[in-house]
N, C-alpha and C positions, 0 to 999 in steps of 0.2 A: 716040476719045481726046480728052479736054478740053485746053484750052490750057495749064493748069497742068502736067499730066502731060507734055505735049510739051516744055515749057520745062525740066522736070527731066531728061527723057530726053536732050535736046540737051546739057545741061551735064554729065550723067553720062558720056556718050561723049567729051566733050572733056577729061576728067580723064586724068592719066597712067595708063596701063594697068597699071603695076607697083605702084600703090597698092592697099591692101586695098579690096575692093568696097564694104564697109559705109562706109568713110571717103569713097569717091568719091560714094556716094549722099548721105551727110550733107552734103558740100560742095556738091553740086548743088542740094539743097533750100535751103541757106542762101543760095547765090548767086541762086536764083530769087526768094526772098523779098526780098533786098536790091535786086534789079533791078525789083521791083514786079510781077513776073509771078505771084506768089502773095501778094496783099495780106493784111493782118491780117484774121482771121476766115474766110479761105477754108477750105473743107472739103477735106482731102487725099484723093487717090485711095486707095481701100482697099488694104490691104497685099497681098492676094492678086493683085489686078489690077495693082498697081504692080510686083510681082515678075514677073508674066507679061510686062508691057510691056518691062521691062529685062532679062529673061532671068536673073533672080537667084533664089536659093533664098528661101523664105519667111523662114527664120531670119536671112538676111543683111539683108533689108528690115526685119524687126522689130528687129534690133540697131541699125540706123541711126536708125529713127524713135524707138526707145526712148531712145536717147542724147539726141536733140533734145527729147524730152519731159522728161527729167531736167534739161536745161539751161533749160527754160522756153520754148524756141523754138516748140515745138508743145504743144498742150493736148488731152488726151483727155476727151471728154464721154460718160459712160456711156450706151450705147444710141443715140448719135448719130454717133460717129466721132471723127476726129482733125482738129484745126483749127490754122491758123497763129495763134500767140499774138502778143503785142506784140513789136515789133522791139526787140532788146536794144541797150543803149547801151554802147559800148566804155569801158574803164577810161581815166580821164584822168590825165595827169601821171605815167605809169609811169617809174621809174628804170631798171629792170632788163630789161624785155621790150620793148626798142626795136629792132625789126628793120627793116632798110632793103633796098631792091632794089639790084641791082648798080650802077645809076647814082646811087644815094644820094638820089634824089628822093622816093621813096615810103616812108612809114613805115606799117607794117601796124597795124590796130586790134587791141586785145587784149580778149578776153572771158573772164571767170573763173567757174569753178564750184567750190563747196566739195564735195569728195568725202567728207571724214571730219573729225570733230573728236573728240579724245580727250585725256586727261591721261596722260602717260607719266612713269615714274619712272626709267627706264634712263639710264645715263650714255652719253655719246657726244660727238661734236664740238660739239654744241649746248651741253652742260653745261660743256665746256671753255671755250667762248666766252662763255657767259652767267653762269657761276659757279653754285654750288650753290643749290638752292631747296628748302626743306622740303616744299613742296606739289607738287613736280614741275614738269613743263613741258607747256604746251598745244601740241598738234600739230595744225596745220591742213594737210590734204592738199588740193591744188587741181589742177584741170585748166585749162589756159590755151589757148584757141583763138586762134591768131595769124592773124587775118584770113581764116579758112577755108582757109589754105594748109597749115598743119601744127599740131601740138599739142605743147605743153610740159607738164611736170609740176613740181610744187613741193611741198616739205615745209617748212613754216614753224613754228619753235619759239619760244615766248615763256615767260618765267617765270610760273608759275601764280599765285604770290602777288600779283603786281601786275596781271595781265591775266585773272584767273579769270572775269570777267564775260563774256568772249568766248564761253564755253561756253553762256551763257544767251541770247545775242543771236539773233534770228531769222536763219535761214540766208539769207533774201533780202537782208538788210542787208549780208551779207558777200560776195555774188556781184556780179560786174561792178562792183567798187568798188576803189579804191586803198586797201589796208589801212593804208598810212601815214597817210592822212587819218583813218581810223577811230581809230587810236592817238592821233593828235594831238588830235582833237576830243573823244573819249570818255574818254581816259585822261591827257590833258595830257602826252603823251609823243611829241613830234614827232621824226621821224628827221632828224638834222642832218648825218650823214655815214655812209658805208658803205665797206667794203673787201671784196674777194673773192679767191678762189683758184680757178683753173679747171684741169680736167684731162679727158682723154677716158677714159671708163670703159665697161665692159660693163654695160648697164642691168639692174636687177633686174626679174624677170618682171612684178611688179605694176606697176611704172612703165612698162615697155615696152607692156603691155596698154593703159594709159591713153593712151599716145601713138600707138597703132595700129601698133606695130612688133612684129617677131618677138622672142621671148625671147632674151636675151643680145645683142641688137643693141647697137651702140656709139652713144654720144651724148656730148655735152659736159655735164659736171657742174661747176657753179659754186657754191661755198659762200660765202655772203655774210653778213657781220655788220653789222647796222644799229645805229647809236649815237645816243643822245640827249644831253641836257644833261650837261656834264662828261665827255663821251665814254664814258658808261656804255653798255654793250652791252645792247640790249633785244630784238633779234631775231636769230635764226640761220635762214637760208633755204638749202635745198639746191635749186637751180634745175637742171632737166634739159632739155636741148635736143637734138632729133633732128638728123641730118644735113640741111642745108638750104642752098639757094643764097642765102638772105637773110643779109646781114651783121648782126651784133649789136653795138650801141653799148655800150661797157664803161666809161664814165666814172663811172657810179653817182652821178649828181648830178641835182638838180631840173631839169626840162626848161625852166623859166622863168628859171633863173639865180639863184633865191633859195636861201637856206640852209634854209628851212622849206617842205616840200612842200605845205602846206595847200591 
């Protein structure tokens, strides 16, 4: 067994045993990369061998590695294997995904992945908040990795008339980035204020799957309206948070004290 596989195995067995096995393996690999035990460019142990080492089914191992490939954390090279990609940079200046440890000293980094982009014409709380738009609303579904500890899900709606160009932007430009910064720089639409409403709900199966939870598991749903100049509503976000020991800061304000998150 090579050193990389040993590091992954040790971290895998250190995870909470009640967490899904694919999530435990994913977290173990991420932690091994961040600790330097799996440097960028390292070839990963083969899926079958890794499954045998950890006592997992091949499907479980493939699910964990496949998710890391989708996120850009791992890179598959046809005929050569799977390698550690560039280390991702966390989102800076997040307003909404600020989770702290019990002592309040640690704030977890946030990594985002775009799962889906589409234009929707249905009405819902997003249309009530943003007002009618003849071209519909852009929906961005995102997966948010909170420091490798747990996963949140997000559905962000924006008026298609004003923000239609988001549909044509490269996905890489929208991952691991503060979307408020994108709106401010690309559309001259800074988010200057936000307000939200939170409730505990039974999660939809689609969202529970993204978060690595059982269908109909309960989570915190926070509906957030972002406002720009003249308090005009420009975004509606449905933020979904699993049960977690980490506290969530809810002041919805820039982390540097300014009114413009730039």
